[in-house]
C-alpha positions as CSV (number, residue, x, y, z in Angstrom):
1,M,52.7,91.9,2.5
2,K,56.1,91.0,1.0
3,S,56.4,88.0,3.3
4,I,52.9,86.8,2.3
5,V,53.8,87.2,-1.4
6,L,57.0,85.2,-0.8
7,V,55.0,82.4,0.8
8,A,52.6,82.2,-2.1
9,C,55.6,82.0,-4.5
10,L,57.1,79.2,-2.4
11,L,54.0,77.2,-2.4
12,T,53.3,77.7,-6.1
13,S,56.8,76.8,-7.2
14,A,57.0,73.8,-4.9
15,S,53.7,72.3,-6.0
16,A,55.1,71.7,-9.5
17,F,57.4,69.0,-8.1
18,P,56.6,65.4,-7.1
19,Q,56.4,64.7,-3.4
20,D,57.9,62.0,-1.2
21,S,58.0,62.2,2.6
22,N,57.6,66.0,2.3
23,K,60.7,66.4,0.2
24,I,61.1,67.2,-3.5
25,I,63.4,64.8,-5.4
26,I,65.0,66.5,-8.4
27,N,66.2,63.3,-10.2
28,A,65.5,59.7,-9.5
29,P,64.2,58.5,-6.2
30,S,67.7,57.4,-5.2
31,S,69.2,60.8,-5.8
32,P,71.4,62.1,-2.9
33,L,70.2,65.6,-3.6
34,T,66.7,66.7,-2.3
35,F,64.9,69.9,-1.9
36,G,62.0,70.9,0.4
37,A,59.9,74.0,1.2
38,Y,58.0,74.9,4.4
39,A,55.7,77.9,5.1
40,E,53.6,78.7,8.1
41,T,51.3,81.7,8.2
42,Y,49.4,82.8,11.4
43,Y,47.0,85.2,13.0
44,S,47.1,85.9,16.7
45,Y,44.8,88.1,18.8
46,D,46.0,89.3,22.2
47,F,43.4,90.5,24.7
48,N,45.9,93.0,26.0
49,N,46.2,96.2,24.0
50,L,49.8,95.5,23.0
51,I,52.3,98.2,22.2
52,D,53.2,98.2,18.4
53,N,51.2,94.9,18.1
54,T,54.3,93.0,19.3
55,K,54.1,90.4,22.0
56,P,56.4,90.5,25.1
57,S,60.1,90.4,24.4
58,F,60.5,86.8,25.7
59,I,58.2,85.5,22.9
60,Y,60.1,85.0,19.6
61,S,57.8,82.8,17.6
62,F,54.3,83.9,16.4
63,N,55.1,87.3,18.1
64,K,52.9,89.6,16.0
65,N,49.4,90.6,17.2
66,N,46.3,91.3,15.3
67,E,47.9,91.0,11.8
68,V,48.3,88.1,9.4
69,S,52.0,87.2,9.3
70,V,54.4,84.6,8.2
71,N,56.2,82.9,11.1
72,L,58.6,80.9,9.0
73,A,59.0,80.3,5.3
74,S,62.0,78.3,4.2
75,I,63.6,76.6,1.2
76,K,66.1,73.8,2.0
77,G,68.5,71.6,0.0
78,S,70.1,68.5,1.3
79,Y,72.8,66.2,0.0
80,T,73.2,62.8,1.7
81,T,75.4,59.8,0.9
82,D,76.9,57.0,3.0
83,S,79.9,59.2,4.0
84,I,78.9,62.8,3.3
85,R,76.0,65.0,4.2
86,A,75.2,68.7,3.8
87,N,72.2,71.0,4.4
88,L,71.5,74.6,3.3
89,A,68.3,76.4,4.2
90,L,67.3,80.0,3.8
91,A,64.3,81.5,5.5
92,V,62.2,84.6,6.2
93,G,59.4,85.4,8.6
94,T,58.8,86.9,12.1
95,Y,60.6,84.0,13.7
96,M,63.7,84.9,11.7
97,N,63.4,88.6,12.4
98,A,63.2,88.0,16.2
99,N,65.8,85.2,16.6
100,Y,68.4,86.3,14.1
101,A,68.3,90.1,14.9
102,A,71.9,90.0,16.0
103,E,73.2,88.3,12.9
104,P,74.7,90.6,10.2
105,G,73.7,90.5,6.5
106,I,72.8,87.2,4.9
107,L,73.4,85.4,8.1
108,G,70.1,86.8,9.3
109,N,68.4,84.5,6.7
110,L,70.6,81.5,7.2
111,Y,68.2,79.0,8.8
112,E,70.7,76.1,8.4
113,G,74.0,75.6,6.7
114,N,76.3,72.7,7.6
115,A,78.3,69.8,6.2
116,G,79.4,66.5,7.7
117,I,81.6,63.5,7.1
118,K,81.5,60.0,8.5
119,L,84.6,59.3,10.6
120,P,86.6,56.1,10.3
121,G,86.4,53.6,13.1
122,G,82.7,53.7,13.6
123,N,79.7,53.0,11.4
124,N,77.6,55.8,12.8
125,L,80.2,58.4,13.9
126,W,79.9,61.8,12.2
127,L,81.6,65.2,12.3
128,D,79.4,68.1,11.4
129,V,80.4,71.8,11.0
130,G,78.3,74.9,10.4
131,V,74.9,76.2,11.5
132,F,72.5,73.5,12.7
133,P,69.4,73.1,14.9
134,S,70.0,73.3,18.7
135,H,70.8,70.2,20.7
136,I,68.7,71.6,23.6
137,G,65.0,70.9,24.0
138,F,62.2,68.9,22.5
139,E,60.8,71.7,20.2
140,S,62.0,73.2,17.0
141,A,61.1,76.3,14.9
142,V,59.2,74.1,12.4
143,G,55.6,74.3,13.7
144,K,54.3,71.1,12.2
145,D,56.9,69.0,14.1
146,N,55.7,70.3,17.5
147,W,52.7,69.2,19.6
148,T,51.6,72.7,20.3
149,L,51.0,75.6,17.9
150,T,53.1,78.2,19.8
151,R,56.5,77.3,21.4
152,S,56.8,76.7,25.1
153,L,58.7,79.2,27.3
154,V,61.6,76.7,27.5
155,A,62.0,76.6,23.7
156,E,61.6,80.4,23.3
157,N,64.4,81.1,25.9
158,T,66.9,78.5,25.0
159,P,68.8,78.3,21.6
160,Y,66.8,77.4,18.5
161,F,70.0,77.2,16.4
162,E,73.7,76.9,17.0
163,S,77.0,77.2,15.1
164,G,80.2,75.4,15.5
165,A,81.2,71.7,15.3
166,K,79.9,68.5,16.7
167,I,80.8,64.8,16.8
168,S,77.8,62.5,17.1
169,Y,77.3,58.8,17.4
170,T,74.2,56.6,16.9
171,S,74.2,53.0,18.1
172,D,73.5,50.2,15.7
173,N,70.2,49.5,17.4
174,D,69.2,53.2,17.4
175,K,68.7,53.2,21.1
176,W,71.6,55.6,21.9
177,F,72.5,58.9,20.5
178,L,75.6,60.7,21.9
179,S,77.0,64.1,20.9
180,A,79.7,66.5,21.9
181,L,79.7,70.1,20.6
182,V,82.0,73.1,20.4
183,L,79.9,76.2,19.8
184,N,80.0,80.0,19.1
185,G,78.0,80.7,22.2
186,W,74.3,80.7,23.2
187,Q,72.3,80.9,19.9
188,H,74.9,82.8,17.8
189,I,76.3,82.3,14.3
190,K,78.7,85.3,14.7
191,P,80.3,85.1,18.1
192,V,79.7,87.9,20.6
193,D,82.2,90.7,20.0
194,G,85.0,90.5,22.5
195,N,84.3,86.9,23.5
196,T,87.4,84.8,22.7
197,I,86.4,81.4,24.3
198,P,84.1,78.8,22.8
199,A,81.1,77.3,24.5
200,F,80.6,73.5,24.9
201,G,77.7,71.2,24.9
202,T,76.7,67.5,25.2
203,Q,73.7,65.5,24.4
204,I,72.6,62.0,25.4
205,T,69.4,60.5,24.0
206,Y,68.2,57.0,25.1
207,K,65.3,55.1,23.5
208,P,64.8,51.9,25.5
209,S,61.7,51.2,23.5
210,P,59.7,52.8,20.6
211,R,57.4,54.2,23.3
212,V,60.0,56.0,25.5
213,T,62.6,58.7,24.7
214,L,64.9,60.1,27.4
215,N,67.2,63.1,26.7
216,S,69.9,65.0,28.6
217,S,71.5,68.1,27.1
218,T,74.1,70.5,28.6
219,F,75.6,73.8,27.8
220,L,78.8,75.4,29.3
221,G,80.0,78.8,28.2
222,S,79.6,82.6,28.3
223,D,77.3,84.9,26.4
224,K,79.3,88.0,27.2
225,P,82.6,89.6,26.2
226,D,85.8,88.5,28.1
227,S,85.8,91.8,30.0
228,A,82.4,91.0,31.6
229,R,82.6,87.2,31.4
230,Q,79.9,85.4,33.4
231,M,80.0,81.6,33.0
232,R,76.7,79.9,32.3
233,Y,76.0,76.2,33.1
234,F,72.7,74.8,31.8
235,H,71.0,71.4,31.8
236,N,68.0,70.3,29.8
237,F,66.1,67.1,30.5
238,Y,63.0,65.7,28.9
239,A,61.1,62.4,28.6
240,I,58.6,61.5,26.0
241,F,56.2,58.6,26.7
242,K,53.7,57.1,24.2
243,L,51.1,55.9,26.7
244,N,49.0,54.1,24.1
245,D,48.3,54.5,20.4
246,R,46.4,57.8,20.9
247,L,47.8,59.3,24.1
248,S,51.4,60.7,24.6
249,T,53.1,63.0,27.1
250,T,56.3,65.0,27.2
251,I,57.8,66.1,30.6
252,G,60.7,68.5,30.7
253,F,62.8,70.2,33.3
254,D,65.4,72.9,32.6
255,S,67.7,74.5,35.1
256,G,70.7,76.8,34.8
257,V,73.1,78.9,36.8
258,E,75.2,81.8,35.8
259,Q,77.9,83.8,37.7
260,R,76.4,87.0,39.2
261,A,79.5,88.9,38.2
262,K,82.9,88.1,36.6
263,D,85.0,85.7,38.7
264,S,82.2,85.6,41.3
265,S,81.3,82.4,43.2
266,V,77.7,83.6,43.7
267,M,75.3,82.2,41.2
268,N,72.0,83.3,39.8
269,I,69.6,80.4,39.3
270,W,66.6,79.8,37.0
271,F,64.5,76.7,36.3
272,N,61.5,75.7,34.1
273,P,59.3,72.6,34.3
274,T,57.0,71.8,31.4
275,M,54.4,69.2,30.7
276,I,52.4,68.5,27.5
277,L,49.7,65.9,27.0
278,R,48.7,65.0,23.4
279,Y,45.6,63.0,22.3
280,T,45.1,61.9,18.6
281,P,41.5,60.6,18.3
282,T,41.9,60.2,14.5
283,I,44.6,60.2,11.9
284,K,43.7,63.7,10.9
285,T,43.1,65.4,14.3
286,A,45.0,66.0,17.5
287,V,44.5,67.9,20.8
288,A,47.2,69.0,23.1
289,I,47.2,70.7,26.5
290,R,50.3,72.3,28.1
291,A,51.2,73.5,31.6
292,E,54.5,75.2,32.3
293,Y,56.3,77.4,34.9
294,Y,59.3,79.6,34.5
295,D,61.2,81.0,37.4
296,D,64.0,83.5,36.7
297,K,64.2,85.6,39.8
298,N,67.4,87.4,38.9
299,G,66.5,88.0,35.2
300,V,69.4,86.0,33.7
301,I,67.4,85.0,30.7
302,I,64.1,87.0,31.0
303,A,64.4,90.5,32.6
304,S,61.1,91.8,34.1
305,D,62.2,94.9,36.0
306,T,60.1,93.9,39.0
307,S,61.1,92.9,42.6
308,N,59.8,89.3,42.0
309,G,61.8,88.8,38.9
310,F,60.2,86.7,36.2
311,K,57.9,84.1,37.7
312,T,55.2,82.9,35.3
313,W,52.7,80.1,34.9
314,G,51.5,79.2,31.4
315,F,48.6,77.1,30.2
316,S,47.4,76.3,26.7
317,A,45.1,74.1,24.7
318,N,45.3,73.5,20.9
319,F,43.4,71.6,18.2
320,D,45.1,70.4,15.0
321,Y,43.5,69.3,11.7
322,N,45.5,67.7,8.9
323,I,43.6,69.0,5.8
324,T,46.0,66.9,3.6
325,S,49.2,65.1,4.2
326,N,51.2,68.3,3.8
327,L,48.7,71.0,4.9
328,L,48.0,71.5,8.7
329,W,45.5,73.9,10.3
330,R,45.8,74.7,14.0
331,I,44.2,76.9,16.6
332,E,45.3,77.5,20.2
333,A,44.3,79.4,23.3
334,R,47.1,80.4,25.7
335,T,47.4,82.3,28.9
336,L,50.4,83.5,30.9
337,Q,50.0,84.5,34.6
338,S,53.0,86.3,36.2
339,K,53.9,87.3,39.7
340,G,54.0,91.1,39.1
341,D,52.8,93.5,36.5
342,I,55.1,92.8,33.6
343,Y,52.9,93.1,30.5
344,I,52.9,96.7,29.4
345,V,50.0,97.8,27.2
346,N,49.1,100.9,25.2
347,D,47.0,102.5,27.9
348,G,50.2,103.1,30.0
349,F,49.3,100.4,32.5
350,A,51.0,97.0,33.2
351,R,49.2,93.8,33.9
352,D,50.1,90.5,35.5
353,S,48.4,88.3,32.8
354,N,48.5,87.8,29.1
355,T,45.9,85.8,27.1
356,F,45.8,85.3,23.4
357,I,44.4,83.1,20.6
358,T,46.4,82.0,17.7
359,T,45.6,80.1,14.5
360,S,48.0,78.9,11.8
361,L,48.2,77.2,8.5
362,A,51.4,75.2,7.7
363,A,52.4,73.7,4.3
364,S,55.3,71.5,3.7
365,F,56.7,70.1,0.5
């Protein structure tokens, strides 16, 4: 109830300001300082009788069942000039509760907090430090920016956010984006206790035309203390194709390896292909279908406590309707089919499938 009241306050206070590209400008249109607000409420019904009305532990967004909840409600301020940029965003919601559970105090509500300067010697060379969105994957926590209502398994089980420092470069023709990162681990603001080495990442994005986007992102590091260090090497690839004015597709493939034990040459492997097809028949409506498979036999990312490990197919279909330019209603049906009974329900039994329907209302200002 507190979260719902907060969302209402956010929407009421934000509507008093003029709008421009979903951002609120506090002075003249040329002001470097802008403010914005975002809120997404949802209701999800799971056909399994879930324990504590909470979805399986590998689902971090829209993870409450049979209750009206707030997935993400945030207020953000940004400052941007030709040579300086900064962002600060605070947020609440079930997404924050699940993904920031390990962060102490106010860090548990720090959705974004970073500052950057343009470096000499390059027109588009920047150094940014702080907490920022992940460089991995084609989905984010902000629902309206994604083709599907719920997040794919790949997004749920790779970092949504990161902390550290990054150098990035964008070519003059906007076709190339290059970035190198030094990070505090795999989705951490506060580093793991006892871990004294940083993690590293890279990102290369190539847009040969307005209809094609190709991306390669990597991660190298450990998510454990030095005493039990297991090195993790991860690669994320995706391609986005605009097939025509109404039809687009995203194809992704993630793969990773991690040492089975400290100093071991034996590696545990996991991988995850994903495909989404989106059709926009009108300016106000869109339909998307998704197919995905996640194979983590050794439980590196998703533990299942079964002999087969986590091997799961997922399928979903959603319909979107833009009520106004800043108000989006969505509904989605989704099913997960696993090899093994991994979905524990209130009757004491475990099942090999999980089907649920979710609807959401997202407002941005």
